TORKOL-4160 file (C-alpha; in steps of 0.2 Angstrom, whole numbers, padded with zeros to 4 digits, m for minus):
440
<pt num="1" X="0846" Y="0508" Z="1540"/>
<pt num="2" X="0852" Y="0494" Z="1529"/>
<pt num="3" X="0844" Y="0488" Z="1513"/>
<pt num="4" X="0839" Y="0472" Z="1521"/>
<pt num="5" X="0831" Y="0481" Z="1536"/>
<pt num="6" X="0822" Y="0493" Z="1524"/>
<pt num="7" X="0816" Y="0478" Z="1514"/>
<pt num="8" X="0809" Y="0470" Z="1529"/>
<pt num="9" X="0800" Y="0485" Z="1535"/>
<pt num="10" X="0793" Y="0491" Z="1518"/>
<pt num="11" X="0791" Y="0475" Z="1508"/>
<pt num="12" X="0802" Y="0483" Z="1494"/>
<pt num="13" X="0815" Y="0473" Z="1487"/>
<pt num="14" X="0832" Y="0482" Z="1489"/>
<pt num="15" X="0838" Y="0490" Z="1473"/>
<pt num="16" X="0854" Y="0481" Z="1466"/>
<pt num="17" X="0867" Y="0494" Z="1469"/>
<pt num="18" X="0884" Y="0496" Z="1460"/>
<pt num="19" X="0900" Y="0493" Z="1468"/>
<pt num="20" X="0906" Y="0507" Z="1479"/>
<pt num="21" X="0916" Y="0520" Z="1469"/>
<pt num="22" X="0934" Y="0523" Z="1472"/>
<pt num="23" X="0938" Y="0541" Z="1475"/>
<pt num="24" X="0954" Y="0540" Z="1484"/>
<pt num="25" X="0970" Y="0530" Z="1484"/>
<pt num="26" X="0982" Y="0530" Z="1499"/>
<pt num="27" X="0974" Y="0545" Z="1506"/>
<pt num="28" X="0975" Y="0554" Z="1489"/>
<pt num="29" X="0959" Y="0561" Z="1483"/>
<pt num="30" X="0957" Y="0557" Z="1464"/>
<pt num="31" X="0956" Y="0571" Z="1452"/>
<pt num="32" X="0940" Y="0574" Z="1442"/>
<pt num="33" X="0949" Y="0570" Z="1426"/>
<pt num="34" X="0953" Y="0553" Z="1433"/>
<pt num="35" X="0935" Y="0550" Z="1440"/>
<pt num="36" X="0927" Y="0554" Z="1423"/>
<pt num="37" X="0933" Y="0537" Z="1417"/>
<pt num="38" X="0922" Y="0526" Z="1428"/>
<pt num="39" X="0914" Y="0535" Z="1442"/>
<pt num="40" X="0896" Y="0530" Z="1445"/>
<pt num="41" X="0896" Y="0515" Z="1434"/>
<pt num="42" X="0899" Y="0497" Z="1438"/>
<pt num="43" X="0902" Y="0486" Z="1422"/>
<pt num="44" X="0896" Y="0470" Z="1431"/>
<pt num="45" X="0878" Y="0478" Z="1431"/>
<pt num="46" X="0879" Y="0479" Z="1412"/>
<pt num="47" X="0886" Y="0462" Z="1406"/>
<pt num="48" X="0904" Y="0468" Z="1409"/>
<pt num="49" X="0903" Y="0482" Z="1396"/>
<pt num="50" X="0918" Y="0494" Z="1398"/>
<pt num="51" X="0907" Y="0509" Z="1394"/>
<pt num="52" X="0889" Y="0511" Z="1399"/>
<pt num="53" X="0877" Y="0505" Z="1386"/>
<pt num="54" X="0864" Y="0517" Z="1380"/>
<pt num="55" X="0848" Y="0513" Z="1388"/>
<pt num="56" X="0834" Y="0515" Z="1375"/>
<pt num="57" X="0819" Y="0512" Z="1385"/>
<pt num="58" X="0804" Y="0522" Z="1390"/>
<pt num="59" X="0800" Y="0513" Z="1406"/>
<pt num="60" X="0808" Y="0501" Z="1419"/>
<pt num="61" X="0801" Y="0486" Z="1427"/>
<pt num="62" X="0797" Y="0486" Z="1446"/>
<pt num="63" X="0803" Y="0471" Z="1456"/>
<pt num="64" X="0786" Y="0472" Z="1465"/>
<pt num="65" X="0771" Y="0483" Z="1468"/>
<pt num="66" X="0778" Y="0490" Z="1484"/>
<pt num="67" X="0793" Y="0495" Z="1476"/>
<pt num="68" X="0783" Y="0504" Z="1462"/>
<pt num="69" X="0773" Y="0514" Z="1476"/>
<pt num="70" X="0789" Y="0519" Z="1485"/>
<pt num="71" X="0797" Y="0525" Z="1469"/>
<pt num="72" X="0782" Y="0536" Z="1464"/>
<pt num="73" X="0782" Y="0543" Z="1482"/>
<pt num="74" X="0799" Y="0549" Z="1479"/>
<pt num="75" X="0795" Y="0555" Z="1461"/>
<pt num="76" X="0780" Y="0565" Z="1467"/>
<pt num="77" X="0788" Y="0573" Z="1482"/>
<pt num="78" X="0778" Y="0564" Z="1495"/>
<pt num="79" X="0794" Y="0556" Z="1502"/>
<pt num="80" X="0811" Y="0565" Z="1501"/>
<pt num="81" X="0825" Y="0557" Z="1493"/>
<pt num="82" X="0819" Y="0555" Z="1475"/>
<pt num="83" X="0814" Y="0539" Z="1466"/>
<pt num="84" X="0828" Y="0528" Z="1473"/>
<pt num="85" X="0826" Y="0518" Z="1458"/>
<pt num="86" X="0822" Y="0518" Z="1439"/>
<pt num="87" X="0804" Y="0522" Z="1435"/>
<pt num="88" X="0801" Y="0531" Z="1418"/>
<pt num="89" X="0812" Y="0540" Z="1406"/>
<pt num="90" X="0804" Y="0556" Z="1409"/>
<pt num="91" X="0810" Y="0555" Z="1427"/>
<pt num="92" X="0827" Y="0546" Z="1426"/>
<pt num="93" X="0838" Y="0533" Z="1418"/>
<pt num="94" X="0854" Y="0525" Z="1420"/>
<pt num="95" X="0864" Y="0536" Z="1407"/>
<pt num="96" X="0857" Y="0552" Z="1415"/>
<pt num="97" X="0861" Y="0546" Z="1433"/>
<pt num="98" X="0879" Y="0542" Z="1429"/>
<pt num="99" X="0881" Y="0558" Z="1420"/>
<pt num="100" X="0874" Y="0568" Z="1434"/>
<pt num="101" X="0885" Y="0560" Z="1446"/>
<pt num="102" X="0900" Y="0564" Z="1436"/>
<pt num="103" X="0895" Y="0582" Z="1433"/>
<pt num="104" X="0894" Y="0585" Z="1452"/>
<pt num="105" X="0912" Y="0580" Z="1454"/>
<pt num="106" X="0919" Y="0595" Z="1444"/>
<pt num="107" X="0910" Y="0607" Z="1456"/>
<pt num="108" X="0910" Y="0597" Z="1471"/>
<pt num="109" X="0892" Y="0599" Z="1471"/>
<pt num="110" X="0879" Y="0589" Z="1481"/>
<pt num="111" X="0869" Y="0585" Z="1467"/>
<pt num="112" X="0865" Y="0588" Z="1448"/>
<pt num="113" X="0852" Y="0587" Z="1435"/>
<pt num="114" X="0853" Y="0587" Z="1416"/>
<pt num="115" X="0841" Y="0594" Z="1403"/>
<pt num="116" X="0837" Y="0593" Z="1385"/>
<pt num="117" X="0846" Y="0610" Z="1382"/>
<pt num="118" X="0854" Y="0624" Z="1391"/>
<pt num="119" X="0838" Y="0635" Z="1390"/>
<pt num="120" X="0827" Y="0620" Z="1396"/>
<pt num="121" X="0838" Y="0620" Z="1411"/>
<pt num="122" X="0836" Y="0638" Z="1414"/>
<pt num="123" X="0817" Y="0638" Z="1411"/>
<pt num="124" X="0815" Y="0623" Z="1423"/>
<pt num="125" X="0825" Y="0632" Z="1436"/>
<pt num="126" X="0815" Y="0648" Z="1434"/>
<pt num="127" X="0798" Y="0639" Z="1434"/>
<pt num="128" X="0803" Y="0629" Z="1450"/>
<pt num="129" X="0807" Y="0645" Z="1459"/>
<pt num="130" X="0795" Y="0659" Z="1454"/>
<pt num="131" X="0776" Y="0663" Z="1457"/>
<pt num="132" X="0766" Y="0678" Z="1451"/>
<pt num="133" X="0772" Y="0694" Z="1459"/>
<pt num="134" X="0789" Y="0688" Z="1463"/>
<pt num="135" X="0805" Y="0697" Z="1457"/>
<pt num="136" X="0820" Y="0690" Z="1449"/>
<pt num="137" X="0836" Y="0700" Z="1451"/>
<pt num="138" X="0849" Y="0697" Z="1438"/>
<pt num="139" X="0866" Y="0703" Z="1431"/>
<pt num="140" X="0867" Y="0710" Z="1414"/>
<pt num="141" X="0870" Y="0706" Z="1400"/>
<pt num="142" X="0863" Y="0689" Z="1400"/>
<pt num="143" X="0861" Y="0677" Z="1385"/>
<pt num="144" X="0848" Y="0685" Z="1374"/>
<pt num="145" X="0836" Y="0670" Z="1376"/>
<pt num="146" X="0837" Y="0671" Z="1395"/>
<pt num="147" X="0833" Y="0689" Z="1395"/>
<pt num="148" X="0818" Y="0686" Z="1384"/>
<pt num="149" X="0812" Y="0672" Z="1395"/>
<pt num="150" X="0813" Y="0683" Z="1410"/>
<pt num="151" X="0806" Y="0699" Z="1403"/>
<pt num="152" X="0794" Y="0693" Z="1390"/>
<pt num="153" X="0788" Y="0676" Z="1395"/>
<pt num="154" X="0788" Y="0676" Z="1414"/>
<pt num="155" X="0783" Y="0694" Z="1413"/>
<pt num="156" X="0767" Y="0689" Z="1406"/>
<pt num="157" X="0763" Y="0679" Z="1422"/>
<pt num="158" X="0767" Y="0693" Z="1434"/>
<pt num="159" X="0785" Y="0690" Z="1437"/>
<pt num="160" X="0796" Y="0706" Z="1438"/>
<pt num="161" X="0814" Y="0709" Z="1436"/>
<pt num="162" X="0828" Y="0721" Z="1442"/>
<pt num="163" X="0846" Y="0720" Z="1435"/>
<pt num="164" X="0863" Y="0727" Z="1439"/>
<pt num="165" X="0878" Y="0728" Z="1427"/>
<pt num="166" X="0890" Y="0713" Z="1427"/>
<pt num="167" X="0904" Y="0722" Z="1435"/>
<pt num="168" X="0894" Y="0731" Z="1448"/>
<pt num="169" X="0902" Y="0736" Z="1465"/>
<pt num="170" X="0895" Y="0730" Z="1482"/>
<pt num="171" X="0887" Y="0746" Z="1484"/>
<pt num="172" X="0878" Y="0745" Z="1467"/>
<pt num="173" X="0873" Y="0727" Z="1471"/>
<pt num="174" X="0866" Y="0733" Z="1488"/>
<pt num="175" X="0856" Y="0746" Z="1480"/>
<pt num="176" X="0847" Y="0735" Z="1468"/>
<pt num="177" X="0844" Y="0720" Z="1480"/>
<pt num="178" X="0838" Y="0732" Z="1494"/>
<pt num="179" X="0825" Y="0739" Z="1481"/>
<pt num="180" X="0820" Y="0722" Z="1476"/>
<pt num="181" X="0818" Y="0716" Z="1494"/>
<pt num="182" X="0803" Y="0727" Z="1497"/>
<pt num="183" X="0794" Y="0712" Z="1488"/>
<pt num="184" X="0798" Y="0693" Z="1487"/>
<pt num="185" X="0814" Y="0690" Z="1478"/>
<pt num="186" X="0813" Y="0672" Z="1471"/>
<pt num="187" X="0830" Y="0671" Z="1463"/>
<pt num="188" X="0846" Y="0680" Z="1460"/>
<pt num="189" X="0852" Y="0675" Z="1443"/>
<pt num="190" X="0870" Y="0679" Z="1437"/>
<pt num="191" X="0880" Y="0676" Z="1421"/>
<pt num="192" X="0899" Y="0677" Z="1422"/>
<pt num="193" X="0908" Y="0680" Z="1411"/>
<pt num="194" X="0893" Y="0689" Z="1403"/>
<pt num="195" X="0888" Y="0684" Z="1385"/>
<pt num="196" X="0895" Y="0692" Z="1374"/>
<pt num="197" X="0905" Y="0706" Z="1383"/>
<pt num="198" X="0915" Y="0694" Z="1394"/>
<pt num="199" X="0912" Y="0705" Z="1409"/>
<pt num="200" X="0914" Y="0697" Z="1426"/>
<pt num="201" X="0901" Y="0697" Z="1440"/>
<pt num="202" X="0908" Y="0698" Z="1458"/>
<pt num="203" X="0899" Y="0682" Z="1465"/>
<pt num="204" X="0907" Y="0685" Z="1482"/>
<pt num="205" X="0900" Y="0703" Z="1483"/>
<pt num="206" X="0882" Y="0697" Z="1477"/>
<pt num="207" X="0882" Y="0683" Z="1491"/>
<pt num="208" X="0888" Y="0695" Z="1504"/>
<pt num="209" X="0875" Y="0708" Z="1499"/>
<pt num="210" X="0861" Y="0694" Z="1499"/>
<pt num="211" X="0866" Y="0687" Z="1516"/>
<pt num="212" X="0866" Y="0705" Z="1524"/>
<pt num="213" X="0850" Y="0710" Z="1517"/>
<pt num="214" X="0841" Y="0694" Z="1521"/>
<pt num="215" X="0850" Y="0691" Z="1537"/>
<pt num="216" X="0834" Y="0690" Z="1548"/>
<pt num="217" X="0824" Y="0681" Z="1535"/>
<pt num="218" X="0819" Y="0663" Z="1534"/>
<pt num="219" X="0817" Y="0664" Z="1515"/>
<pt num="220" X="0834" Y="0669" Z="1508"/>
<pt num="221" X="0834" Y="0670" Z="1489"/>
<pt num="222" X="0846" Y="0657" Z="1481"/>
<pt num="223" X="0860" Y="0663" Z="1469"/>
<pt num="224" X="0861" Y="0654" Z="1453"/>
<pt num="225" X="0875" Y="0657" Z="1440"/>
<pt num="226" X="0877" Y="0653" Z="1422"/>
<pt num="227" X="0895" Y="0646" Z="1422"/>
<pt num="228" X="0895" Y="0641" Z="1403"/>
<pt num="229" X="0910" Y="0652" Z="1397"/>
<pt num="230" X="0923" Y="0646" Z="1410"/>
<pt num="231" X="0917" Y="0631" Z="1420"/>
<pt num="232" X="0921" Y="0620" Z="1427"/>
<pt num="233" X="0939" Y="0621" Z="1423"/>
<pt num="234" X="0942" Y="0639" Z="1425"/>
<pt num="235" X="0928" Y="0645" Z="1437"/>
<pt num="236" X="0919" Y="0636" Z="1451"/>
<pt num="237" X="0906" Y="0648" Z="1458"/>
<pt num="238" X="0899" Y="0636" Z="1472"/>
<pt num="239" X="0916" Y="0640" Z="1481"/>
<pt num="240" X="0912" Y="0659" Z="1480"/>
<pt num="241" X="0894" Y="0659" Z="1487"/>
<pt num="242" X="0883" Y="0653" Z="1473"/>
<pt num="243" X="0870" Y="0640" Z="1477"/>
<pt num="244" X="0867" Y="0634" Z="1460"/>
<pt num="245" X="0877" Y="0633" Z="1444"/>
<pt num="246" X="0869" Y="0632" Z="1427"/>
<pt num="247" X="0877" Y="0625" Z="1411"/>
<pt num="248" X="0874" Y="0624" Z="1393"/>
<pt num="249" X="0882" Y="0607" Z="1391"/>
<pt num="250" X="0881" Y="0610" Z="1373"/>
<pt num="251" X="0897" Y="0620" Z="1374"/>
<pt num="252" X="0913" Y="0614" Z="1383"/>
<pt num="253" X="0905" Y="0599" Z="1392"/>
<pt num="254" X="0899" Y="0592" Z="1375"/>
<pt num="255" X="0913" Y="0600" Z="1366"/>
<pt num="256" X="0911" Y="0593" Z="1349"/>
<pt num="257" X="0896" Y="0603" Z="1342"/>
<pt num="258" X="0886" Y="0588" Z="1340"/>
<pt num="259" X="0873" Y="0588" Z="1354"/>
<pt num="260" X="0862" Y="0600" Z="1364"/>
<pt num="261" X="0860" Y="0599" Z="1383"/>
<pt num="262" X="0860" Y="0608" Z="1399"/>
<pt num="263" X="0864" Y="0606" Z="1417"/>
<pt num="264" X="0861" Y="0613" Z="1435"/>
<pt num="265" X="0872" Y="0608" Z="1450"/>
<pt num="266" X="0870" Y="0613" Z="1468"/>
<pt num="267" X="0864" Y="0609" Z="1485"/>
<pt num="268" X="0852" Y="0594" Z="1487"/>
<pt num="269" X="0838" Y="0604" Z="1494"/>
<pt num="270" X="0837" Y="0616" Z="1479"/>
<pt num="271" X="0841" Y="0602" Z="1466"/>
<pt num="272" X="0826" Y="0592" Z="1473"/>
<pt num="273" X="0814" Y="0607" Z="1470"/>
<pt num="274" X="0820" Y="0608" Z="1452"/>
<pt num="275" X="0819" Y="0590" Z="1450"/>
<pt num="276" X="0800" Y="0590" Z="1454"/>
<pt num="277" X="0798" Y="0603" Z="1441"/>
<pt num="278" X="0808" Y="0593" Z="1428"/>
<pt num="279" X="0798" Y="0577" Z="1432"/>
<pt num="280" X="0782" Y="0587" Z="1428"/>
<pt num="281" X="0787" Y="0596" Z="1412"/>
<pt num="282" X="0799" Y="0582" Z="1405"/>
<pt num="283" X="0814" Y="0593" Z="1401"/>
<pt num="284" X="0827" Y="0579" Z="1405"/>
<pt num="285" X="0841" Y="0574" Z="1394"/>
<pt num="286" X="0838" Y="0559" Z="1382"/>
<pt num="287" X="0849" Y="0543" Z="1385"/>
<pt num="288" X="0859" Y="0545" Z="1369"/>
<pt num="289" X="0864" Y="0563" Z="1373"/>
<pt num="290" X="0868" Y="0558" Z="1390"/>
<pt num="291" X="0879" Y="0544" Z="1384"/>
<pt num="292" X="0888" Y="0556" Z="1372"/>
<pt num="293" X="0891" Y="0568" Z="1386"/>
<pt num="294" X="0899" Y="0554" Z="1396"/>
<pt num="295" X="0911" Y="0552" Z="1382"/>
<pt num="296" X="0915" Y="0570" Z="1381"/>
<pt num="297" X="0918" Y="0572" Z="1399"/>
<pt num="298" X="0933" Y="0560" Z="1398"/>
<pt num="299" X="0942" Y="0573" Z="1388"/>
<pt num="300" X="0935" Y="0589" Z="1395"/>
<pt num="301" X="0951" Y="0594" Z="1404"/>
<pt num="302" X="0962" Y="0591" Z="1389"/>
<pt num="303" X="0951" Y="0600" Z="1377"/>
<pt num="304" X="0948" Y="0615" Z="1388"/>
<pt num="305" X="0967" Y="0616" Z="1392"/>
<pt num="306" X="0972" Y="0616" Z="1374"/>
<pt num="307" X="0959" Y="0629" Z="1369"/>
<pt num="308" X="0964" Y="0640" Z="1383"/>
<pt num="309" X="0982" Y="0639" Z="1377"/>
<pt num="310" X="0978" Y="0643" Z="1359"/>
<pt num="311" X="0967" Y="0658" Z="1365"/>
<pt num="312" X="0981" Y="0666" Z="1374"/>
<pt num="313" X="0992" Y="0665" Z="1359"/>
<pt num="314" X="0979" Y="0671" Z="1347"/>
<pt num="315" X="0974" Y="0686" Z="1358"/>
<pt num="316" X="0992" Y="0691" Z="1360"/>
<pt num="317" X="0993" Y="0693" Z="1341"/>
<pt num="318" X="0976" Y="0702" Z="1339"/>
<pt num="319" X="0979" Y="0715" Z="1353"/>
<pt num="320" X="0993" Y="0722" Z="1343"/>
<pt num="321" X="0984" Y="0722" Z="1326"/>
<pt num="322" X="0981" Y="0740" Z="1318"/>
<pt num="323" X="0963" Y="0736" Z="1313"/>
<pt num="324" X="0959" Y="0730" Z="1331"/>
<pt num="325" X="0952" Y="0742" Z="1343"/>
<pt num="326" X="0953" Y="0731" Z="1358"/>
<pt num="327" X="0952" Y="0713" Z="1363"/>
<pt num="328" X="0940" Y="0708" Z="1378"/>
<pt num="329" X="0950" Y="0694" Z="1384"/>
<pt num="330" X="0951" Y="0690" Z="1403"/>
<pt num="331" X="0969" Y="0687" Z="1402"/>
<pt num="332" X="0973" Y="0705" Z="1398"/>
<pt num="333" X="0963" Y="0712" Z="1413"/>
<pt num="334" X="0979" Y="0714" Z="1424"/>
<pt num="335" X="0987" Y="0725" Z="1411"/>
<pt num="336" X="0972" Y="0735" Z="1405"/>
<pt num="337" X="0970" Y="0753" Z="1412"/>
<pt num="338" X="0953" Y="0756" Z="1419"/>
<pt num="339" X="0949" Y="0737" Z="1422"/>
<pt num="340" X="0955" Y="0736" Z="1440"/>
<pt num="341" X="0938" Y="0731" Z="1446"/>
<pt num="342" X="0937" Y="0717" Z="1434"/>
<pt num="343" X="0955" Y="0712" Z="1437"/>
<pt num="344" X="0951" Y="0710" Z="1455"/>
<pt num="345" X="0936" Y="0699" Z="1452"/>
<pt num="346" X="0947" Y="0689" Z="1440"/>
<pt num="347" X="0960" Y="0686" Z="1453"/>
<pt num="348" X="0948" Y="0681" Z="1466"/>
<pt num="349" X="0937" Y="0670" Z="1456"/>
<pt num="350" X="0945" Y="0662" Z="1441"/>
<pt num="351" X="0959" Y="0649" Z="1438"/>
<pt num="352" X="0960" Y="0654" Z="1419"/>
<pt num="353" X="0955" Y="0666" Z="1406"/>
<pt num="354" X="0945" Y="0654" Z="1395"/>
<pt num="355" X="0945" Y="0652" Z="1376"/>
<pt num="356" X="0930" Y="0663" Z="1372"/>
<pt num="357" X="0933" Y="0682" Z="1370"/>
<pt num="358" X="0926" Y="0698" Z="1362"/>
<pt num="359" X="0936" Y="0706" Z="1347"/>
<pt num="360" X="0932" Y="0724" Z="1344"/>
<pt num="361" X="0936" Y="0729" Z="1327"/>
<pt num="362" X="0940" Y="0747" Z="1321"/>
<pt num="363" X="0924" Y="0752" Z="1312"/>
<pt num="364" X="0906" Y="0744" Z="1313"/>
<pt num="365" X="0895" Y="0731" Z="1305"/>
<pt num="366" X="0903" Y="0732" Z="1288"/>
<pt num="367" X="0920" Y="0729" Z="1295"/>
<pt num="368" X="0914" Y="0715" Z="1306"/>
<pt num="369" X="0905" Y="0707" Z="1292"/>
<pt num="370" X="0920" Y="0708" Z="1280"/>
<pt num="371" X="0931" Y="0700" Z="1293"/>
<pt num="372" X="0919" Y="0686" Z="1296"/>
<pt num="373" X="0916" Y="0683" Z="1278"/>
<pt num="374" X="0935" Y="0681" Z="1275"/>
<pt num="375" X="0938" Y="0668" Z="1288"/>
<pt num="376" X="0945" Y="0651" Z="1281"/>
<pt num="377" X="0948" Y="0640" Z="1296"/>
<pt num="378" X="0936" Y="0648" Z="1309"/>
<pt num="379" X="0918" Y="0644" Z="1305"/>
<pt num="380" X="0905" Y="0658" Z="1305"/>
<pt num="381" X="0892" Y="0650" Z="1317"/>
<pt num="382" X="0885" Y="0654" Z="1334"/>
<pt num="383" X="0889" Y="0643" Z="1350"/>
<pt num="384" X="0906" Y="0641" Z="1358"/>
<pt num="385" X="0917" Y="0628" Z="1367"/>
<pt num="386" X="0918" Y="0616" Z="1353"/>
<pt num="387" X="0934" Y="0608" Z="1346"/>
<pt num="388" X="0933" Y="0620" Z="1331"/>
<pt num="389" X="0935" Y="0639" Z="1331"/>
<pt num="390" X="0919" Y="0648" Z="1329"/>
<pt num="391" X="0916" Y="0667" Z="1326"/>
<pt num="392" X="0899" Y="0677" Z="1326"/>
<pt num="393" X="0892" Y="0694" Z="1326"/>
<pt num="394" X="0881" Y="0695" Z="1342"/>
<pt num="395" X="0873" Y="0712" Z="1338"/>
<pt num="396" X="0866" Y="0705" Z="1322"/>
<pt num="397" X="0864" Y="0687" Z="1327"/>
<pt num="398" X="0862" Y="0680" Z="1345"/>
<pt num="399" X="0857" Y="0697" Z="1352"/>
<pt num="400" X="0847" Y="0704" Z="1337"/>
<pt num="401" X="0831" Y="0703" Z="1347"/>
<pt num="402" X="0838" Y="0714" Z="1361"/>
<pt num="403" X="0832" Y="0732" Z="1360"/>
<pt num="404" X="0845" Y="0744" Z="1352"/>
<pt num="405" X="0846" Y="0755" Z="1368"/>
<pt num="406" X="0849" Y="0740" Z="1379"/>
<pt num="407" X="0862" Y="0733" Z="1367"/>
<pt num="408" X="0872" Y="0750" Z="1367"/>
<pt num="409" X="0870" Y="0751" Z="1386"/>
<pt num="410" X="0877" Y="0734" Z="1388"/>
<pt num="411" X="0891" Y="0736" Z="1376"/>
<pt num="412" X="0885" Y="0725" Z="1362"/>
<pt num="413" X="0891" Y="0735" Z="1348"/>
<pt num="414" X="0891" Y="0733" Z="1329"/>
<pt num="415" X="0910" Y="0731" Z="1329"/>
<pt num="416" X="0910" Y="0717" Z="1342"/>
<pt num="417" X="0914" Y="0699" Z="1335"/>
<pt num="418" X="0913" Y="0685" Z="1347"/>
<pt num="419" X="0926" Y="0672" Z="1345"/>
<pt num="420" X="0928" Y="0654" Z="1353"/>
<pt num="421" X="0945" Y="0646" Z="1350"/>
<pt num="422" X="0946" Y="0628" Z="1347"/>
<pt num="423" X="0960" Y="0615" Z="1348"/>
<pt num="424" X="0967" Y="0618" Z="1330"/>
<pt num="425" X="0986" Y="0623" Z="1328"/>
<pt num="426" X="0987" Y="0641" Z="1336"/>
<pt num="427" X="0999" Y="0647" Z="1322"/>
<pt num="428" X="0987" Y="0642" Z="1309"/>
<pt num="429" X="0973" Y="0651" Z="1318"/>
<pt num="430" X="0984" Y="0667" Z="1319"/>
<pt num="431" X="0987" Y="0665" Z="1300"/>
<pt num="432" X="0968" Y="0664" Z="1297"/>
<pt num="433" X="0964" Y="0680" Z="1307"/>
<pt num="434" X="0978" Y="0689" Z="1299"/>
<pt num="435" X="0972" Y="0686" Z="1282"/>
<pt num="436" X="0954" Y="0690" Z="1287"/>
<pt num="437" X="0959" Y="0707" Z="1295"/>
<pt num="438" X="0968" Y="0711" Z="1279"/>
<pt num="439" X="0951" Y="0710" Z="1270"/>
<pt num="440" X="0944" Y="0723" Z="1282"/>
């Protein structure tokens, strides 16, 4: 149905649409790094501005009453397809819509949503999927706040959970999912690589197990995965069986340690379910943060590539240092005895080793703290994926709230230091780590 026909039938003035995006030239499909420069934005709609303005408004004017009604039918879910226009900044906005269009490109996802933080993205996802009595099956470890949300917050409302280790085999995954399937499983939630151990989850095995166990069911639980550590450059889980991909956009997507945001990408049907919850509880990204993310996406490939190259050089130095027990870097899996299972997952799933890794020092907390306190270039701070190199102590910081027995079971030990390599000169970083290790 054309816009003109639709307007005649409904009395709704058609929305002024931007020019069609150019996504191929001469039969060649344009790469995401190219599309980040203009996809989803027509300068003629914004006085010819090369970059999208920041739309600092709380509400948007309807062309007529019929249009207002139609938009709210979409916002409230009475009509599929969403608002089909700008309504109110709790629901949508120009900056957010352009951002979501561009995020979808990296993963070849049908749709995307952005949120005020990574945890608000995860919380909105969970709230849109679960009800009392349901079970969430997840891999372990997860980011500590995610584990807290599942076990302590949702647990208060009658939501249960079962988990399996990140590197679980198909048989181990089958056992956990089969046990969970005696009740209603609302969601299978993964994190790969796991935070902070860098252990990989076999997404293909999880998808195959899910499809087999729920083969005769009309209610197959979706698979969602936190892809913050590697995506979207080095891992694209939708191609391996995941239905939804979750991001802390604070990290590599933002990339400058100056914003907090989250994202969820996937099929339109699942995204629409999550959108209704986001509309209700108001966890959308603000316009200024969305604008900053649009800026950052233009250099995402450059930043991640440089950081990945730096990490490879730094880890090669660290693995041979006498004060280092081992380096949990994905690039070493192929040559590490006993890591054949992880190496197999890496070969099938990943296009690169990333720039965040686990450094296991010889010793414990005292040695870890001495190393961290001696760093001169690398900053002692939590988070990852920024232009600068960061180092932290998960057992005493981000995962401090995790019970000691679970930390030990998951390998979150006192001698583990998490490092996120930035875009500085690699030899300068090596010099910094060398002098910091001398202080241990």
